[in-house]
MDTraj code that builds the backbone (N, CA, C; nanometers):
import mdtraj as md
import numpy as np

residues = "UNK UNK UNK UNK UNK UNK UNK UNK UNK UNK UNK UNK UNK UNK UNK UNK UNK UNK UNK UNK UNK UNK UNK UNK UNK UNK UNK UNK UNK UNK UNK UNK UNK UNK UNK UNK UNK UNK UNK UNK UNK UNK UNK UNK UNK UNK UNK UNK UNK UNK UNK UNK UNK UNK UNK UNK UNK UNK UNK UNK UNK UNK UNK UNK UNK UNK UNK UNK UNK UNK UNK UNK UNK UNK UNK UNK UNK UNK UNK UNK UNK UNK UNK UNK UNK UNK UNK UNK UNK UNK UNK UNK UNK UNK UNK UNK UNK UNK UNK UNK UNK UNK UNK UNK UNK UNK UNK UNK UNK UNK UNK UNK UNK UNK UNK UNK UNK UNK UNK UNK UNK UNK UNK UNK UNK UNK UNK UNK UNK UNK UNK UNK UNK UNK UNK UNK UNK UNK UNK UNK UNK UNK UNK UNK".split()
xyz = np.array([
    [0.0845, -0.1172, 0.0000],
    [0.0000, 0.0000, 0.0000],
    [0.0892, 0.1238, 0.0000],
    [0.0593, 0.2179, -0.0847],
    [0.1397, 0.3392, -0.0903],
    [0.0767, 0.4491, -0.0052],
    [0.1613, 0.5404, 0.0359],
    [0.1201, 0.6530, 0.1177],
    [0.1147, 0.7765, 0.0284],
    [0.0131, 0.8599, 0.0440],
    [0.0006, 0.9836, -0.0345],
    [0.0604, 1.0982, 0.0465],
    [0.1555, 1.1692, -0.0172],
    [0.2273, 1.2770, 0.0504],
    [0.2368, 1.3975, -0.0433],
    [0.1927, 1.5168, 0.0014],
    [0.2077, 1.6358, -0.0818],
    [0.3516, 1.6869, -0.0802],
    [0.3912, 1.7526, -0.1879],
    [0.5291, 1.8020, -0.1996],
    [0.5633, 1.9061, -0.0937],
    [0.4633, 1.9709, -0.0344],
    [0.4903, 2.0714, 0.0685],
    [0.4755, 2.0165, 0.2108],
    [0.4686, 1.8851, 0.2252],
    [0.4584, 1.8213, 0.3576],
    [0.5921, 1.8336, 0.4311],
    [0.5873, 1.8410, 0.5621],
    [0.7085, 1.8569, 0.6440],
    [0.8066, 1.7411, 0.6281],
    [0.7590, 1.6238, 0.5910],
    [0.8480, 1.5077, 0.5765],
    [0.9234, 1.5072, 0.4435],
    [0.8876, 1.5971, 0.3518],
    [0.9496, 1.6019, 0.2198],
    [1.0575, 1.7101, 0.2171],
    [1.1780, 1.6705, 0.1791],
    [1.2873, 1.7661, 0.1614],
    [1.3034, 1.7904, 0.0125],
    [1.3044, 1.9175, -0.0270],
    [1.3154, 1.9535, -0.1680],
    [1.4505, 2.0175, -0.1966],
    [1.5057, 1.9820, -0.3116],
    [1.6326, 2.0391, -0.3567],
    [1.6154, 2.0932, -0.4969],
    [1.6801, 2.2052, -0.5237],
    [1.6805, 2.2596, -0.6593],
    [1.7792, 2.1775, -0.7412],
    [1.7315, 2.1217, -0.8475],
    [1.8151, 2.0415, -0.9371],
    [1.8116, 2.1064, -1.0746],
    [1.8938, 2.0559, -1.1644],
    [1.9033, 2.1127, -1.2976],
    [1.8914, 2.0040, -1.4035],
    [1.8193, 2.0367, -1.5079],
    [1.8163, 1.9496, -1.6247],
    [1.9441, 1.9793, -1.7027],
    [2.0144, 1.8754, -1.7400],
    [2.1406, 1.8904, -1.8135],
    [2.1308, 1.8136, -1.9442],
    [2.2350, 1.8176, -2.0213],
    [2.2429, 1.7419, -2.1454],
    [2.3164, 1.6119, -2.1156],
    [2.2656, 1.5017, -2.1650],
    [2.3249, 1.3706, -2.1398],
    [2.4416, 1.3467, -2.2343],
    [2.5639, 1.3645, -2.1831],
    [2.6838, 1.3419, -2.2635],
    [2.6853, 1.4279, -2.3873],
    [2.7164, 1.3687, -2.5002],
    [2.7207, 1.4417, -2.6258],
    [2.5865, 1.4466, -2.6970],
    [2.4837, 1.3897, -2.6353],
    [2.3511, 1.3878, -2.6988],
    [2.2733, 1.5131, -2.6624],
    [2.1624, 1.5296, -2.7238],
    [2.0736, 1.6417, -2.6915],
    [1.9650, 1.5997, -2.5934],
    [1.9671, 1.4728, -2.5532],
    [1.8660, 1.4241, -2.4590],
    [1.8870, 1.4862, -2.3216],
    [1.7790, 1.5267, -2.2560],
    [1.7933, 1.5819, -2.1222],
    [1.8166, 1.4723, -2.0183],
    [1.8868, 1.5086, -1.9138],
    [1.9045, 1.4209, -1.7985],
    [1.8950, 1.5089, -1.6745],
    [1.8918, 1.4480, -1.5587],
    [1.8772, 1.5211, -1.4328],
    [2.0095, 1.5221, -1.3578],
    [2.0613, 1.6400, -1.3298],
    [2.1830, 1.6547, -1.2490],
    [2.1383, 1.6497, -1.1021],
    [2.1867, 1.5497, -1.0279],
    [2.1480, 1.5292, -0.8879],
    [2.2291, 1.6238, -0.7987],
    [2.1620, 1.7026, -0.7147],
    [2.2347, 1.7938, -0.6257],
    [2.3269, 1.7174, -0.5301],
    [2.4392, 1.7791, -0.4946],
    [2.5366, 1.7164, -0.4051],
    [2.4774, 1.6797, -0.2696],
    [2.3757, 1.7528, -0.2251],
    [2.3155, 1.7285, -0.0936],
    [2.2358, 1.5988, -0.0870],
    [2.1985, 1.5448, -0.2013],
    [2.1191, 1.4215, -0.2061],
    [2.2147, 1.3026, -0.1999],
    [2.1938, 1.2176, -0.1004],
    [2.2834, 1.1040, -0.0765],
    [2.2482, 0.9859, -0.1662],
    [2.3056, 0.9857, -0.2851],
    [2.2912, 0.8740, -0.3782],
    [2.4285, 0.8414, -0.4335],
    [2.4469, 0.7156, -0.4711],
    [2.5758, 0.6709, -0.5242],
    [2.5610, 0.6206, -0.6663],
    [2.6697, 0.6261, -0.7395],
    [2.6746, 0.5734, -0.8746],
    [2.6288, 0.4275, -0.8736],
    [2.5324, 0.3942, -0.9585],
    [2.4814, 0.2577, -0.9674],
    [2.3537, 0.2330, -0.8894],
    [2.3150, 0.3237, -0.8001],
    [2.1900, 0.3069, -0.7257],
    [2.0711, 0.3052, -0.8211],
    [1.9726, 0.2216, -0.7911],
    [1.8460, 0.2204, -0.8635],
    [1.7415, 0.2733, -0.7660],
    [1.6706, 0.3787, -0.8076],
    [1.5700, 0.4421, -0.7218],
    [1.4375, 0.4503, -0.7956],
    [1.3332, 0.4797, -0.7211],
    [1.2032, 0.5086, -0.7810],
    [1.1961, 0.6587, -0.8025],
    [1.1410, 0.7001, -0.9150],
    [1.1276, 0.8416, -0.9477],
    [0.9852, 0.8684, -0.9936],
    [0.9174, 0.9585, -0.9229],
    [0.7799, 0.9930, -0.9560],
    [0.7787, 1.1125, -1.0503],
    [0.7122, 1.0944, -1.1635],
    [0.6940, 1.2002, -1.2632],
    [0.5450, 1.2127, -1.2896],
    [0.4857, 1.3257, -1.2560],
    [0.3417, 1.3478, -1.2752],
    [0.2562, 1.2353, -1.2169],
    [0.2939, 1.1883, -1.0995],
    [0.2149, 1.0871, -1.0300],
    [0.2422, 0.9437, -1.0708],
    [0.3265, 0.9226, -1.1698],
    [0.3612, 0.7870, -1.2133],
    [0.5000, 0.7519, -1.1617],
    [0.5135, 0.6302, -1.1083],
    [0.6428, 0.5851, -1.0564],
    [0.7214, 0.5088, -1.1619],
    [0.8481, 0.5438, -1.1701],
    [0.9399, 0.4782, -1.2635],
    [1.0667, 0.4387, -1.1893],
    [1.1508, 0.3635, -1.2561],
    [1.2798, 0.3227, -1.2007],
    [1.3889, 0.4020, -1.2717],
    [1.4872, 0.4472, -1.1935],
    [1.5953, 0.5271, -1.2496],
    [1.7280, 0.4824, -1.1904],
    [1.8306, 0.4833, -1.2738],
    [1.9656, 0.4460, -1.2299],
    [2.0477, 0.5726, -1.2153],
    [2.1214, 0.5807, -1.1058],
    [2.2101, 0.6936, -1.0811],
    [2.3446, 0.6635, -1.1462],
    [2.3933, 0.7564, -1.2258],
    [2.5233, 0.7457, -1.2903],
    [2.6113, 0.8597, -1.2400],
    [2.7367, 0.8548, -1.2750],
    [2.8286, 0.9621, -1.2378],
    [2.9139, 0.9992, -1.3580],
    [2.9502, 1.1261, -1.3641],
    [3.0452, 1.1729, -1.4635],
    [3.1399, 1.2706, -1.3941],
    [3.2199, 1.3410, -1.4690],
    [3.3196, 1.4301, -1.4086],
    [3.2572, 1.5475, -1.3323],
    [3.1288, 1.5753, -1.3563],
    [3.0619, 1.6867, -1.2885],
    [2.9782, 1.6432, -1.1691],
    [2.9659, 1.5138, -1.1451],
    [2.8855, 1.4660, -1.0320],
    [2.7902, 1.3557, -1.0724],
    [2.6818, 1.3432, -0.9960],
    [2.5846, 1.2363, -1.0198],
    [2.4689, 1.2860, -1.1049],
    [2.4140, 1.1939, -1.1841],
    [2.3020, 1.2301, -1.2691],
    [2.2128, 1.1105, -1.2941],
    [2.0921, 1.1401, -1.3351],
    [1.9956, 1.0383, -1.3757],
    [1.9689, 1.0628, -1.5233],
    [2.0053, 0.9651, -1.6048],
    [1.9922, 0.9803, -1.7503],
    [1.8536, 0.9433, -1.8010],
    [1.7769, 0.8694, -1.7197],
    [1.6444, 0.8302, -1.7650],
    [1.5626, 0.7651, -1.6562],
    [1.4339, 0.7578, -1.6809],
    [1.3396, 0.6899, -1.5923],
    [1.2631, 0.5894, -1.6783],
    [1.2510, 0.4666, -1.6280],
    [1.1967, 0.3573, -1.7083],
    [1.0874, 0.2828, -1.6331],
    [1.0106, 0.2052, -1.7083],
    [0.8947, 0.1364, -1.6524],
    [0.9282, 0.0274, -1.5516],
    [1.0477, -0.0286, -1.5567],
    [1.0845, -0.1309, -1.4595],
    [1.2351, -0.1271, -1.4326],
    [1.2771, -0.2020, -1.3331],
    [1.4167, -0.2025, -1.2897],
    [1.5113, -0.2554, -1.3974],
    [1.4684, -0.3573, -1.4681],
    [1.5529, -0.4151, -1.5724],
    [1.5847, -0.3118, -1.6800],
    [1.4833, -0.2362, -1.7216],
    [1.5047, -0.1335, -1.8237],
    [1.5941, -0.0207, -1.7707],
    [1.5826, 0.0094, -1.6430],
    [1.6679, 0.1134, -1.5838],
    [1.8139, 0.0701, -1.5846],
    [1.8376, -0.0597, -1.5644],
    [1.9754, -0.1116, -1.5659],
    [2.0341, -0.1167, -1.7060],
    [1.9483, -0.1408, -1.8054],
    [1.9944, -0.1540, -1.9442],
    [1.9147, -0.0585, -2.0320],
    [1.9384, 0.0714, -2.0190],
    [1.8604, 0.1682, -2.0980],
    [1.8822, 0.1476, -2.2474],
    [1.7897, 0.1936, -2.3237],
    [1.7981, 0.1784, -2.4678],
    [1.6863, 0.0907, -2.5206],
    [1.6395, -0.0008, -2.4368],
    [1.5306, -0.0896, -2.4785],
    [1.3944, -0.0246, -2.4597],
    [1.3751, 0.0426, -2.3483],
    [1.2437, 0.0968, -2.3152],
    [1.2330, 0.2458, -2.3420],
    [1.1149, 0.2979, -2.3160],
    [1.0890, 0.4402, -2.3328],
    [1.1450, 0.5165, -2.2138],
    [1.2205, 0.6211, -2.2428],
    [1.2778, 0.7041, -2.1382],
    [1.1717, 0.8061, -2.0948],
    [1.1091, 0.7786, -1.9806],
    [1.0003, 0.8632, -1.9314],
    [1.0496, 1.0000, -1.8842],
    [1.1765, 1.0107, -1.8450],
    [1.2322, 1.1398, -1.8057],
    [1.2374, 1.2339, -1.9263],
    [1.2785, 1.1828, -2.0402],
    [1.2809, 1.2630, -2.1631],
    [1.1391, 1.3077, -2.1978],
    [1.0430, 1.2159, -2.1895],
    [0.9024, 1.2502, -2.2165],
    [0.8554, 1.3618, -2.1242],
    [0.8871, 1.3486, -1.9936],
    [0.8446, 1.4476, -1.8949],
    [0.9063, 1.5840, -1.9250],
    [1.0344, 1.5862, -1.9592],
    [1.1016, 1.7129, -1.9920],
    [1.0367, 1.7790, -2.1131],
    [1.0047, 1.6998, -2.2156],
    [0.9395, 1.7546, -2.3345],
    [0.8014, 1.8083, -2.3007],
    [0.7253, 1.7321, -2.2212],
    [0.5897, 1.7713, -2.1848],
    [0.5871, 1.8998, -2.1018],
    [0.6850, 1.9163, -2.0140],
    [0.6879, 2.0333, -1.9254],
    [0.7717, 2.1482, -1.9806],
    [0.8341, 2.1273, -2.0957],
    [0.9154, 2.2331, -2.1550],
    [1.0476, 2.2555, -2.0835],
    [1.0985, 2.1525, -2.0180],
    [1.2258, 2.1625, -1.9452],
    [1.3381, 2.1098, -2.0339],
    [1.4375, 2.1930, -2.0564],
    [1.5524, 2.1540, -2.1356],
    [1.6793, 2.1793, -2.0581],
    [1.7946, 2.1517, -2.1177],
    [1.9214, 2.1744, -2.0489],
    [1.9304, 2.3161, -1.9920],
    [1.9688, 2.3231, -1.8649],
    [1.9778, 2.4496, -1.7940],
    [1.8536, 2.4853, -1.7149],
    [1.7427, 2.4149, -1.7385],
    [1.6186, 2.4431, -1.6664],
    [1.6254, 2.3927, -1.5232],
    [1.5664, 2.4686, -1.4325],
    [1.5592, 2.4284, -1.2922],
    [1.4369, 2.3393, -1.2702],
    [1.4518, 2.2432, -1.1804],
    [1.3426, 2.1560, -1.1378],
    [1.3565, 2.1341, -0.9878],
    [1.2532, 2.0821, -0.9265],
    [1.2574, 2.0485, -0.7846],
    [1.2657, 1.8969, -0.7709],
    [1.3655, 1.8502, -0.6971],
    [1.3811, 1.7082, -0.6670],
    [1.3393, 1.6889, -0.5227],
    [1.2311, 1.6172, -0.5007],
    [1.1767, 1.5937, -0.3672],
    [1.2215, 1.4582, -0.3157],
    [1.2772, 1.4573, -0.1953],
    [1.3179, 1.3325, -0.1315],
    [1.1968, 1.2809, -0.0543],
    [1.1408, 1.1703, -0.1016],
    [1.0218, 1.1117, -0.0397],
    [1.0576, 1.0006, 0.0565],
    [1.1574, 0.9227, 0.0245],
    [1.2113, 0.8166, 0.1092],
    [1.3583, 0.8035, 0.0680],
    [1.4469, 0.8664, 0.1447],
    [1.5884, 0.8784, 0.1079],
    [1.6487, 0.7439, 0.0672],
    [1.7142, 0.7439, -0.0474],
    [1.7787, 0.6245, -0.0988],
    [1.6856, 0.5302, -0.1720],
    [1.5556, 0.5625, -0.1752],
    [1.4584, 0.4727, -0.2370],
    [1.3632, 0.5428, -0.3337],
    [1.3015, 0.6530, -0.2913],
    [1.1967, 0.7148, -0.3725],
    [1.2096, 0.8673, -0.3736],
    [1.1992, 0.9224, -0.4953],
    [1.2141, 1.0664, -0.5171],
    [1.1035, 1.1132, -0.6106],
    [1.0751, 1.2421, -0.6064],
    [0.9772, 1.3005, -0.6969],
    [1.0398, 1.4167, -0.7715],
    [0.9966, 1.4378, -0.8937],
    [1.0470, 1.5480, -0.9734],
    [0.9283, 1.6336, -1.0149],
    [0.9435, 1.7653, -0.9985],
    [0.8348, 1.8558, -1.0353],
    [0.8903, 1.9887, -1.0825],
    [0.8034, 2.0638, -1.1472],
    [0.8398, 2.1979, -1.1902],
    [0.8454, 2.2891, -1.0677],
    [0.9398, 2.3844, -1.0648],
    [0.9491, 2.4758, -0.9502],
    [0.8180, 2.5525, -0.9288],
    [0.7809, 2.5626, -0.8025],
    [0.6603, 2.6368, -0.7661],
    [0.5312, 2.5600, -0.7805],
    [0.5346, 2.4424, -0.8382],
    [0.4139, 2.3613, -0.8529],
    [0.4051, 2.2617, -0.7384],
    [0.2867, 2.2498, -0.6814],
    [0.2622, 2.1532, -0.5745],
    [0.2087, 2.0262, -0.6388],
    [0.2522, 1.9127, -0.5858],
    [0.2022, 1.7846, -0.6350],
    [0.1830, 1.6908, -0.5170],
    [0.1032, 1.5892, -0.5367],
    [0.0827, 1.4872, -0.4342],
    [0.1401, 1.3567, -0.4900],
    [0.2305, 1.2994, -0.4125],
    [0.2995, 1.1774, -0.4544],
    [0.2375, 1.0552, -0.3881],
    [0.2420, 0.9434, -0.4579],
    [0.2106, 0.8132, -0.3998],
    [0.3447, 0.7469, -0.3716],
    [0.3786, 0.7358, -0.2446],
    [0.5080, 0.6810, -0.2053],
    [0.4895, 0.5337, -0.1707],
    [0.5528, 0.4439, -0.2482],
    [0.5377, 0.3008, -0.2208],
    [0.6178, 0.2590, -0.0980],
    [0.5763, 0.1488, -0.0389],
    [0.6553, 0.0915, 0.0696],
    [0.7782, 0.0258, 0.0095],
    [0.8850, 0.0265, 0.0869],
    [1.0059, -0.0425, 0.0415],
    [0.9766, -0.1924, 0.0336],
    [1.0343, -0.2586, -0.0659],
    [1.0143, -0.4038, -0.0739],
    [1.0842, -0.4741, 0.0412],
    [1.0344, -0.5908, 0.0745],
    [1.0957, -0.6727, 0.1780],
    [1.2397, -0.7022, 0.1373],
    [1.3348, -0.6697, 0.2233],
    [1.4785, -0.6818, 0.1908],
    [1.5181, -0.8240, 0.1498],
    [1.4702, -0.9235, 0.2213],
    [1.5121, -1.0602, 0.1879],
    [1.4538, -1.1037, 0.0536],
    [1.3301, -1.0629, 0.0233],
    [1.2726, -1.0964, -0.1067],
    [1.3445, -1.0226, -0.2183],
    [1.3840, -0.8987, -0.1933],
    [1.4592, -0.8222, -0.2931],
    [1.5931, -0.8875, -0.3228],
    [1.6588, -0.9365, -0.2193],
    [1.7890, -1.0023, -0.2385],
    [1.7749, -1.1273, -0.3238],
    [1.6683, -1.2038, -0.3020],
    [1.6440, -1.3239, -0.3822],
    [1.6185, -1.2844, -0.5273],
    [1.5351, -1.1826, -0.5489],
    [1.5042, -1.1379, -0.6849],
    [1.6297, -1.0861, -0.7546],
    [1.7143, -1.0123, -0.6824],
    [1.8389, -0.9612, -0.7408],
    [1.9288, -1.0762, -0.7856],
    [1.9337, -1.1840, -0.7054],
    [2.0167, -1.2983, -0.7401],
    [1.9718, -1.3594, -0.8724],
    [1.8398, -1.3711, -0.8900],
    [1.7891, -1.4317, -1.0136],
    [1.8130, -1.3423, -1.1332],
    [1.8017, -1.2108, -1.1179],
    [1.8241, -1.1226, -1.2339],
    [1.9711, -1.1162, -1.2701],
    [2.0609, -1.1357, -1.1758],
    [2.2054, -1.1380, -1.2070],
    [2.2432, -1.2669, -1.2791],
    [2.1718, -1.3767, -1.2491],
    [2.2034, -1.5064, -1.3080],
    [2.1571, -1.5198, -1.4530],
    [2.0733, -1.4280, -1.4999],
    [2.0199, -1.4389, -1.6370],
    [2.1251, -1.4151, -1.7405],
])
top = md.Topology()
chain = top.add_chain()
for i, resn in enumerate(residues, 1):
    res = top.add_residue(resn, chain, resSeq=i)
    for name in ("N", "CA", "C"):
        top.add_atom(name, md.element.get_by_symbol(name[0]), res)
traj = md.Trajectory(xyz[None], top)
């Protein structure tokens, strides 16, 4: 069961983030602020307009970034197969490289929300999966 939390709730910490250009491409990506505790390779949930997606944290010479948001964890690990929902969201909201966005920490290390500055939104925050079941599932996906 997920919990509904507004972006202006006391439990939500918001950081100003920036849409950047992904490498040499023109595709937008999200530059993660230094204050957000995420590491290269982390897979997190990212809420865009009320829909939850999976996103992988990458790193480059300028810091950490999220290059895309995908429908499931497998697609987040191997981008290129699925639709990049972060690119769709940027196009829909008119956010391009250099644009400011708000990155909301809903459950640190697990779930985040992205929204346009000054806009209030209500997020559905999922419960974290059972750790032992997640470990079993991770083992099977690595063995494929």
